[in-house]
N, C-alpha and C positions, 0 to 999 in steps of 0.2 A: 188570904188577901184576894180580892176580886181583881183579876188582871185588867179587865176592861176599864174599871174605875181607877185603878192605880196608875194606869198609863194614859189617862185622859183621852181615851179613844184610839190611842196608837195601835192597840191590839183589840180585836173584837171579842165577843163572848164565845166564839166557837173554838174549843180546844184543838180541833184538828188543824186549824189554820196556823196555829203557833208552830207546829213542827216544820212547816214550809219556810218559816223564818227563824229557825232555831238559833243560829249564831246571833242574830239581831236580838232575839228574845233574851238569851243569856247575858248579853251585854247590857240590855235594859235592866234586868234584875240586879246585876252586879252594881249598877250605878244608882239604883232606887234607894230612897231613904225608908227602909222597911220598919225601922224602929219607931218612927213617928206616924207611919201609915195606919189608918183605921181598919181593923179587921172586921169580919162578919162572922156570926156564929155558924159552925159547921154541923150539919145533920148528916151523918154518914149514911143513914138509911135512904137519903135522896140522891146519893152519888150515882151518876151514870158511868159508863166506861170512860176512862181518861183518854183513850184513843177511839173516838166514836165511829169514824168513817175512814178506815185505812183503805188505800187503793189495792194493797196486796196483803194477804195473810198467809204466811208460810208456817208450816208445822213440821216437826221432825219426829219420826217414830224410832223406837228401839235405840235410844241414845244413852241408855244406862245398861250396863252388862247384866245386872240382875233382872231388869225388865225384859231384856232379850231372852234370858234363861227361862223366866216364867212363861214367856210367850212361845217357848219351844222353837226359837229362831236363832240362826247364827248371828254372831256379833257382826254388824255391817262394816264393810270396808269403805263405803261411801255413805253419806247421810241419806236416810230414807225420808224423802220429802213428799208432803202432800199439802193440801190447802184446807182451810175452813172458810166457808163463805161469810163475808163480813156481816150479813144480816143476822148471824147467830150471836153476835156480840151483845153483852149486857153488862151492867154494873156489878160492883162487888157484893151488893145485897140484893138477892133476886129470888123470886119464886119461879120455878121451872116446871112446866107441864110435861109429864111423862108421855111419850107416844104410846098409844094403846098396844098391848101385847109385845112391847119391846124389852130388850135386855140393855138397860142403861147403866153405863160404867163411869167411873171417875178417873181422872189423871191430873194430878196437881203438878205444875211446872212453872218456872220463871219464863217470862216473855220479854224479849228484847224489842225496844222501840227505836226505830231508825230516826236519826235527827238530821243527818246530812247524806245526800245521795252517795251510794257506794256501788262502784262498778269496777270489776277486776281489782278488788282491794286486797292488798297484802295482809297477812295475819297480823303483823306487827302494827298496822295502822287501823285495824278494824274497830277497836274500842272508840277511836276518835269519831266514828260515824254513828255511834249509839247515843241517842238522847238520854236513855235511861232504861231501867228494868221495872217491870210490873209483874204481878202474879196472875196466873191464869189457871183455869180448869179446862182441860180438853175433854169435855163430856162427850161420850160416845154411845151410840145405839148399835150394839154389836150385830143384831140380826140384819139390819140394813147394810151395815159395813161389810158383812161377809156373804151377802146374798148373791154376789156375782164373782166371777173369776176373770181378771184379778179383782181384788177386793175394792169396794166403793168407799174408800176412806172419806172423801170429801162429803158424800151424801150422809154417811152414818154419823158424822161429827158436826153437822150444820143445822140441826133442828133449832127452832127458836129457843134462845136462852142457853145454848150449848157452848157458848164462848164467854163466860164471865171473866172479866179482867179488872184489876184495880188493887187496892183502893186508890192508888196514885202511882205516878211514875217517879222513880227515885234515880237521880243522876249517878253515874258510876263512881264519882269522887266521894259520894257519901258512904260508901262501903269500905271497910278495912281491906277486903279483898273481893272484888266483884266476881271472881272465878271460884269462890268457895263460900256458898250460902247453904244454910240448912233448910230443907223442905219438910213439911209435915202435913198430913191430911187425916182428918178424923170424921168418922161416920157415926152419927148418933152418940158421940162422945168417945168412941173406941178408935184408937190410933190404927189406921190401916196402911199408911205410907210414911216412911221416914227415910230421908236420903240427903246427900250433899252434892252440890253442883260440881265439886272437884272430881267427882266420879263419872261425869259425863264422858262419853267416848269422843264427842266433838264439842269443844268449848264454844262459847259465844263467838270469839274472834275467828275460830276455824269455820264455824257455820257461815258467818258473813263472808269470809274469803271464798268458800266453795259455792255458795249461792250466787255471789256477785261475779263469779267467772262466767255465769250463764246469762243473768239478767240484772239490770240495775235495781238495786234496792232504793226505794224512794222515801223521802221524809214522811214520817207517820206510818210507815209499814210496820207490821208486827211479825215477829219470829217466835212461835211457840217452840221451846228448846228441847222438850222431851221430859218424860216422867220416870221416876224410879219404880222399883218393884212394889207390889201390893195392890194392883188393880183387881177388880172383881173377876175379870175373865181368867186371870191367872191362878185363881184359888181352886181348891178342891174340897167341897163342891164349889162351883162358881157362885158368885154372889152379885146381886144387882140392886140398884136403887129402887126403893118402893115408895108408895104413897106415904107421905108424912116424914120421909127421911130428911135428916139435917146434916149437911156436909160443910165442914169447916177446913179450909186450906190456909196455910201460912208459910211465910218464908222470911228468913232473917233480914231485918232492916227495911222490910216493905210493909208487912201487915197481914191482914186476914181477908179471905173471901168467905162469905156465908150464903149458902143456897139451901132453900127448902123445896122439896119436890112433891108435887101433887098429881093425882091421877087425872086424866083427861075427862 
């Protein structure tokens, strides 16, 4: 359904604006006569990011024990937080240009979308601040990331197209258990990552609690929640995305991301 049409102009065509009015939007959808509304054909290849212009993009590293192990890192006692610059975001079907001479890696993970401002939020109330979950790839160029001490996470993870998300945002109530979803990532048809979100060191509510102790999380913000083991940097020998590579990520109840990579 096209929201702008269904709402007779009550909501505009910008998805980002909806998150700033999330409670009003949910009430509008609950009262709408969706059965008689006229739908429009959906071409998934044309989908952009369902959260196109977040004010803040948080990301969490080493949030699965097996990924910490493959990274030769200690299991963190506090979330390892960095950012991805919003300009890197793209939709669920995208062609990504590889930076020349780079070592480009994959990291499939769920992404929490904030629907109501969260500041100093208790763990028990955190899910009430989440509009929904989407799927993301935290694509990383490891040479840039590791070129300085300390590492330049934000730079190495923010090249154009390095933040595919989608295909849509799914509200928490749609999942049997939003804290236990299956993640999968395939490279050229080969399974390279498989994990479950129940194995995260810090759950989505715990991440929201800890982040919001420091800064308000704003409607439409994104939280990349961390990836399981199986990334290219953790392999022996290490493995990187190459010209023509096809990457498919999926998560229970949300859907798939599909990226193709081309040389510059």
